[in-house]
N, C-alpha and C positions, 0 to 999 in steps of 0.2 A: 484460461478453457484449453480443453485439450483436443488432442487431434485422434477424430473418431477412428482412422486408418489404425493407429497405436492401440485403440483395444481391441479393434477387430483381426490385428495381427497378433495378438499374445492378451487374449483378455487376463489370465491366470496370473500375469505378471503384474497386470496393471490393479489386480485386487489384492494381491499382496504387496505390492508398494503400498495401498491406501492403506491395510492392514496395519500396516507400522506407523500410521497416525491415528490408529485407533477409528478409524470408518467403517462402516459395512460395506462388504461388495456392492460392485454397482454394473458391473458387465453386463452379469445377464440382464437386467432391467433396460440398459444401454442399449444394446444389443438387439433386442426385442423390438425397441420403436425403430432403431435402424432397418432393420430388415423390412418391419413394414411400411415403412415410407419408401424405401428403396422398391419394396412389393407393388405400391399405388403407384410410384413413378415408370414404373416399366409395362404396368398396364394400361396406363395415358399413352404411353408414345404405340402400345400396341394399338390402341385403339384410335391413336391418332393416324398411324399408319392404314387402318382399315378403312377410315373415313375420306383419305386422301385416295386411296386408290378408287374406294364405291364414285367418288366425285369426278373421277374420269372418266368410270364406266359411264355415269349418268347421259352424258352428252351423245356418247356412241348409242345407247340404247333411245333417246329421242331422234337419231339422224335415222336409225333403221325402220322406227316406226314400230318398236316393240313396247307399246304402252304399258303394258301390266308390269314388265323388266324397271320402265323407268320410275315408274310409283314406288316400285321395291325400294330403288337402290336410294330415292331421295328421302324415303323414311327410314333408310338407315345413317343415311349421312347426318339427318336429323337427331336420329336416337343416339349415333356416336356423339355427336356435339355433346348431348346432353353427359352422356358417360364419361366423357374427357373431363368436360367441366365440375363432376362431383366428384372425381379422381384426384383432378387434383387438388380441388378443396382439401379431401382429405389426405394428401401429402401436405399439402399447407399446415394441416394442425399439426400431424405427426411431425414435421420439421419443427416447428413451435416448440412443440415438447420437448424434442431431445437436442434443441438447443438450450432450453431453460434447463432441462436435468444436466447436460454439461458444464454449464453456469456454476451450478451450486455444489460441483464436485471439487476439493481443495486441491493445488498443486499436487506433486508429489517430490517426497525427500528423496536427494542426492544418497549415493550412496554411503557417503562417510557420513553422514549423518548421525548421529549415536539413537540408537531405540531408546523410547521411554514415555510412560502415560501424562506424564506434569513437568512443572518446574524442579522436581528434585531427583530427574532424569539429565537435567542439564552438566554439562561439563567445562570446568575451569581451563582454561587454556593458557592465560596470562593473567602476572598480576604487578601492577608499577605503584610504587611508593610504601611508605610504611604510615600507619595511621597515627597519629601525635597522642603522645603520650600526654594529657589532660592533669593539671594537679586539683582540678577542679570537678566537678560532675557535668558534664557539657549536658547545654539544653539542645530541645528542639528550635529550630529557626525561628517560629512566631513567639517562642517564650523570652528571647535574645533581648536583653531591656531596651539596647540600641536599635533595634528593629520594629519592637511593639508601635512606634509612634507612625511607623508609615507603612503599615501593613493591616488593612483595617477589614475585617471579616463580618461585624455588626452592619456597617454600612452597606456595603456589598448584597449581603442578605436581604435588605431593608429594599436595596433595586432591584434585584434580582432571585433572590433564592438562595441556597445553599450551593457548595463548591465553587462560589467565584470569590473574588478579593479584591478590594481597593488597594493599590498601592502609591504613595506620594511622596514627595520630597527625597530625600538620599534613596532610598529604596527603589523607588521609580527609576533613579536615573542609574542606578549601579545595574538594573536589571536591563536598559537601555545599551549601556556603556558593554553590560556582555553580549547583546546583539549585535553590534558593532564590531567589536572583538572578534567574534566567530565570521562575521562576510568578510571582514578586512583579510584573516587569515587565510579565509576558504578562496579569495579571490585572488590575492595577492602572492601567496605561498603555495595553493596547491593546485592552481589552474583550475577551478572551477568558472562559469562565468553567472554573475549574478543575474536573478530576473525577477519583475515583481509582478505577479501574475494576479487572477481574480481570485477570491475565496468564495463565491456563487459560482457553480457550475452546473450545467444540463445533467440530466440523469445519465445518458450517454456515456458522459465523461468518468463518473462514478464506478459505472459498468465497465469501463476497461480497466482499471487498475484494483479491481474484486470488493469494491465497499456494498455494490450493488448486484443480482437482487438479496443476496441471502443476509446481508448484515445492515438493512435500512434502518433497523432500529436501533442502531450504534450512532445513528447521525441525525442531523434536523434538516427536514424538509420545508420548504419556506411554500405560501400557499399560492404561489403561481407556477411551481415544480421544479425551481432550483432546489440546489442542494448546499449547505454550507460544509465547506472541507474540512474533513476529519485532519489533515496533513497536506501540505504545498507537494507532497508527492503525486496526489492526483491532478492539480495541474503543471507540474513539471512532466511527469509522465505522458501526459496526455497531449503534448505539443508534439508529439510525432505521431500521434493517431489519423489513421487513413492514409500515410504518406508513404513512397516509396521515396528513402533518401539515398542517397549518393554515400556509395561506401569512403571516400574519402575525407569524408566529414564527421567520421567513427574515430573515437568515441565522442560522444556528445556527454560535456560533465556542466551539472545546472550546481545552483544554490539559489536558496531564497527564502529571506525572513515572511513567516504569516502569520496572521492569528487561526490558531485550530478550533474547530468545536466538536466535542464529544457528548453523548449522551449517557456517556458511562453504565449503559444498559447492563442488568447484574453485576453490578458492585455497591450495591446496597452494603453500607457499613462497614467497607473498606477504605482507609487512610481519609478517614473524615477530618480530621484535624490538619489545619494549617492549609500550604497549597500545592500539595502532592500528586493531589488527582483533582482535578477541576474540569468544570465544562468548559468553559472557554480558556486557551492558554496558549503561548507563542513559540515557535520553535524555528531552528534554523535548519533546513532539509537540505540533504545532498541528493542528486538522480543521476544517475548514468545510462547512458545507453549506449549500446555496444555489439560487436558481430560475438555470434556465439565462443568462437575462440578464445575471445579475450575477457568473457567475464568473471571469469573465477579469480584471473589476475586482478581484475577493476576490484572486484569486492574484498581483496587483500588492501588494496590502495585506499580503497574509500573507508577500511577500517581504521587505517592509520593516520587516515585525515582526524575523523575524529577522537582518538585516541589521543594524537595531538594537542587538542582543545584541550584536555583535562591536566595533560603534562606541563604546558605552557601556566597553567593556573595554578600547579602544584597541588591539586586533586587526587589523593589514591582511589586506583581504581581497579576492578580484576574484569578479563575479558572472558565470558562464556559461550559455547557454542552450544545452542537450543536443541535438545531432543525432537523425536519427531511428534510427540504429543505435545510439546509447547511451542510449537513455531507459528505464526501466520497463517492467513489462508491462502495467499499467494506466493507463500514463498516456497524456495527449495533448500536454502540453508541460510540461518541467521546467526550471525553475532549479536549477543548483549553486550553492553559494556556497563557495567554497576559500578557506580562511586560510592566513596565510604562516607556516610553520613553519622557522625558521632554522636547526632542528638538520639537519634535511635540504635547507635549501636551495630551497625547494620550496613551492607551495601545494598542500595537500589538501583534499579534502571534508571540511564540517562542516555540511552543511544539504543536503538534495534539496527544494525545494517545486513540489508538481505539481498540476496540474488533471486531472482522468479526465473530465470530461462526464459522461454519464449511464451510464459503463460498469459503474462500480462499482454504482449506485442497479439497473438493469438484474438484478445478478447477487441483489440483496439485496432485489429489489421492494420499493423505497422511494420511495415518490411524495408530491408536494404537491396538495393544490387549490387551483385558482389563485382569487383572492379576487373577479374578474367570475362564478364559474361556470363550469359547462363540467365535462370527465369530467376524471379527477387525470391529474398528468404525472409523468414521471420527475426526481427532483431533479440535482444536480449536488454530486457531491463534490470536496473538495480536501485535501489534506495537506503537511505540510511540519516539518521537526526544526526546534524552536526552543530550544537545540542538541542535537546529540548531545556530554552532558555532559562523558564522557572525552577526546573530542578536543578539547573546548574546552580541558580542562585541558591538555593538552598542550601547546595554543597559548599559553594563559598563562605556563605554565613555560619554555617555549622563549624565547618573546618576553621575559620579564621578568629574565631568566639574569642574572647579572653573574659577573665575573671570576673573583671567589672562591668561587662555588658557591651563593652565595645566589640568591634569588630576589625582585626588587622586585614585588611584588601588584596590580592595578589598585583604583583611588580607588573605583571602583563596588563594590567587593567588601571593603572597609574595616568598613564597619556589618555586616556576617555574618561577620566575624572577631574583635569584640568590639574594634574601632580596630587592629588590629594591619595593617601594612603592610609586612613582610616576610617570605618564608620564610629562616630562615640559612643558612650554609652545614654547621651542624650538624644541621639538619632541624627546627629549632624555629621556631616563629612568634612573630612580636617586633615 
């Protein structure tokens, strides 16, 4: 959510920042609503003052026996009451329209974000690891002989339809091991606090992180009005919703493993093979709540936390800073980490680490009280995948595959697999 005062103070700069995202100018529409709303409020306050003055004069007219003046003033008081109610109702309608319009405007990019219309404008800033040179043609994850017995898309389609998978046996255990490895790394090495939160949330919770109202079609709503979270960013960030937190408790750093649900609206025909793009998936999320002056450094810290997971697993990756046209709705700056997938012979996104500034905090009314005193200020919020578990599984399987259909597993996972180091071509752990 944007501060209306910032738009009033410099509408041209606001529209120029939106234009960098490819969005149309909105300041004229916003300021017209704001002006109309303020005019109704002012008119209601003026009418209230007239009513109060007339109310005081009614008694005086009665006392001096001026019946005509008494009746005139009494009628004026009644008329003003109706006038005030009508103006307040109009102001409320305009206020709701203004709030709705502001809630649909994306966040403004930081000045250092590269300009661009789409992913072609993203800029690589880091690369780690060297893709393995295979002496055979590497397969995609679902084609690997040792994986196929434990990754069942046909049964999932029977149960739920397209974009679901039933994992079992060795692959299910490997998926679980990745989750535990990520959580243990973030909690014991990276200083994050583990949280197990709800995956069903109220609409105001989805609103707080920007999924509603504009992107409702991308998520699932239950019949009683709850929403299934698209990421535990929603639950974790809203922990501070409506709060004024103590400066001394910042930064707050959370991590959570959760099921995530996305309708994938608008993605028909994209990544339909395998488990790269699913309606239901699992993710280990990171969320940080900071003071404004600390958020830039915190984003870099979170980025290293996510990159470190891939480095421990030995997965080559590259880090991209997203251009203005490819960022998410609530982000001011986003780094994407893309893991190397030899089966596709390309890098694919496995984590996004975004800073939102005070955009989400304004929607949630989440503030902190400065240590030196003064009025509460809006917090800054950040989020990042640490990592998407299913996509990390794909990367492990494809990068570790062997010519005989087995998979050599990263050493970092061996303790989570009872010391087993390989997925055999028959689909068992050994």
